[in-house]
N, C-alpha and C positions, 0 to 999 in steps of 0.2 A: 504494500500500500504506500502510495506516494503522498507526502505531506506538502505543505505550502508555507511560504514565509511572506508576511506583510511588513514592509518597512514603513512604520507609521509615525507621523508627526503628532506630538501631544499638545502642540500650541504652547502659549506662554505660561500656563498653569491653571487657569480657571477652566473647569471641565465644560462650562457653557460655551467655550470658544473652540471646542473640538469640532471637527467636521462630522457629518453624519456617517461617512464611510469609516472614519476612525472609531467611532462608537460601535458600529456594527462589527468591525474586526475584533475589538476587545471583548464584546459579548460572546463571540463564537470561539475565542482562542482557547487552546489547550495549554499553551506555554507563553508567558510574557517575559522577555528579557528587556529590562528597562534601565534607563540612564539616570544619572543624578539629575535633580531638579524636576523630575516627574512627580506630580503631587499625589498624595494618598487618595484624594478624591477621584483622580483620573484612574488610578489603579483599581479602585473599587468597582469600576465599570466592567472588570473582568472577573466576575465572582467564581467562575468554574475553573479558572486557569491556575496553573502553578506559576508562581512569580519568582524571578531570579534577578537580583541586582547585578549589573555589569557596568556601572557608571564610572566615569573618569572626572576627577577634579584636579585642578592645578596643584602641584606640590604634594599630592597624596598617592599612596600606592594604589594601583588599579590593575584590572585584568588586561593583559595584552590584547590588542586588536585581533591578532591571529587566533587567539583562543576563542574569542567571541565568534569569529567566523566559523570555527570548527563546531561550536555549540549549535549555531543556526543550521548548519549542514546536517549534523548528526540527528538533530530533533526532526527535521523535515524528512530525512530518509527513514525515520521510524514511524512516519505517517501522521505526525502531529501538525496541527494548525499553530503556527508560531507567529507571534507579534513581536517585532523588534521595535520597542517604543522609545522614541527620542523626543526630548524637549524641543519645542519650536517645530522646525521643518527638518526632515531627515537629510536633506541635501544642502543645508546651510550650516556649515561648521559642525556637521554631525557624523561625518565619516560614512554616511549612507551610500555614497558612490563606491567606496571601497568594499562595503558589504555586498552591494549589488553585483559588483564584478566577481567577488568570490563565489557567490551563489550561482552566477551564470557559468563560471568555469567548472563548478561541480555538477552542473546539470540539474540544479534545484529550481523548481518553479517559484517565482516571487512576483511581487507587485510593490509599487511605491504609492503610499497614501500621503499626499502633501499635508503639511500642517501650517498654522499661522505662525510665522517667525516673529520672535521678539524684536527683530531688527525694525519691523514696522509697527508691530502691535504695542510694544512698550511706549514709543513716542505717541502713538495715536491715543492710547488710554490716558496720557498726560496732556492731551490736547495739542500735541505737536505734529503737524504734517511733515513728512520727510521731503516733500516737494510742495511749493506754494508759489502761485503766480506772482512775479515781481521779487521773489526772495530766493528761490532755488528751483531750477528745472531738472536737477539730477541729484542723486545721492550715492554715496560710496560707503560700503559696509566692509569693515575690516575686523579681524580677530585681534584683540588687544593683549592676549596672554603672553606673547613673545615678540620682542622688538624686531626680530628677523622677519616676522610676518607683516607687521603694520608699517614699519619704517620705510621700505621701498615704495609702498603705495602713497603714503602721505608726502614723502619727499617729491614725488612726481606730480602732486596735485597743486595747481596754481591757487594762491590764496583766495578764499571766498567764492570759488567757482561752483561749489556743490555743498550739500549737507554731508557731514561726516557722521556716520553711525559706527560706534565701536562696541563690539560685544566682548564679554569676558575680559574687560579692560579696567575695572575699577582700581585695581592695585597699581596700574600703570598710568593713571590719569595725569599725574604731575609730569611724568616724562613725555607723554603724548602732547600735553599742552605746551611744554617747553619747546618741543620739536616744531610745532606749528608756528609758534611765535618767532622762532629763529628763521622760519621760511616765509615770513611776511604777513602772517595773520595778525590782526590787531588784538590788543589786550581786551578791548570792550566787545569782542565777538561773543554773542550769546552762547551759553552752554547749559546743558542739563545733565544731571545724573538721575537715572531711573532704576530703582532697586525693587526686586520682587514684584514686577509688574503683574497685574491681574490677580494678585493674592491679597489676603487680609493684612499681610505684612508690608504692603507696598509703601514706598517712600520716594518722594520726588524732591530734588533740589534744582533750582534754576538760578543761574548767575552769569559769570563771564569766564572767558578763557583765562584771563589774568588771575582770577580767583582760584582756578584749578591749579595754577603754578604755585600760588601762595598756600596751597592746601586749605583754602578757605571754604572749600565745598564740603560742608559737614553732612555726614550721613548718620542717621540714628542707628547706633549699634552695628555690630558686625556679626551677622548670623550665617554667613556663608551663602547668602542668597545671590541669585544671578543679578547682574547689573548691566545696564546699557548707557553709553555716553552719547549724547547728541550735541553736535557743534555746528552752529550756523544761524543765519538770520531767522530761520523757521521757528527757533525757540521763542521768539517774540510772540508768536501766535499762541504758544502754550502759556506764556505769562498772562496774556489777555484772557484766556479761557480757563485759567486755573480754578478748579473747584466748581465750574459751571455746568459740567456734563451731568445728566441725570437719566435714569432709565425711563422707558415708555410708561405713560400713565393712562393707557387705554384698556385696562382690564386684564393685564398680564398677571402671571402668578405673583404672589406676595414677594417671593425672593427676587423676582424680576423688577419689582417696583422700588427696590432699595436704590439709593443714589449710588451711581458709579464711583463717586468720589470716596465712598466708604467701602466699596466692594472691589472694583476693578481698576481703580486709578491710584490714588495715594491718600491714605488716611492722614499722613503727615506730609504737608507740602510746604517747602521753604522756597520763597520766590523773592528775587531781588530785581529791582528795576535796572534795566540796562540802558545806559546812555546811547543816544543815537549819534 
């Protein structure tokens, strides 16, 4: 009997932001191999499945990617419906491409179920559009965990030509800001730090690139939550809209009528006015 592997994006954290296809695969799964940052509420949608953590976090011991690939292949060959569950989208800094290639080479049937990436979801939940007419017609997303990954991209980017979205880069925020300032970005360029987006622990800070260098970007606590940095004029939109998003009031479920500022954006929002 031949099994099947679904490479599934879990979105930014809130299970309401899962796709219908992702929920369906979880409900039917026999085995779920899940990453760090996948919430317990999302895992609860796979009640009949065996769940096995295979996540990776910077600076911590983790399972080698080759071992994860072998687990996927072995489980599928045993006839199991396998969900490889990744935070955000499986093909955005999730090594989903590597796993897809390994499955294909092994002759294992698989599919990709895209997810909502925090690269766009975290800013949106804070009221920040990554593109905005008159402010930015493009955005660039980089991984901030290793200077070798983000430095060549940011060095090649002319100042103020696009919105910069940095994922997994909270610990590197000062170095990234210094690099951009050295490349001609102004100190008053708006910037935002978005932590644990779409979860009850969400926290948003908005200020300037210069404040990032001075380590003036204060974030409440350090719980190991995922963080996203946004740099560019679009952050001004978020400053204007801070705390003003709300859920529909047209008869939805009680849980849907709670203000998004309390549920999916930022229970604690620190906003600083940015000089124009």
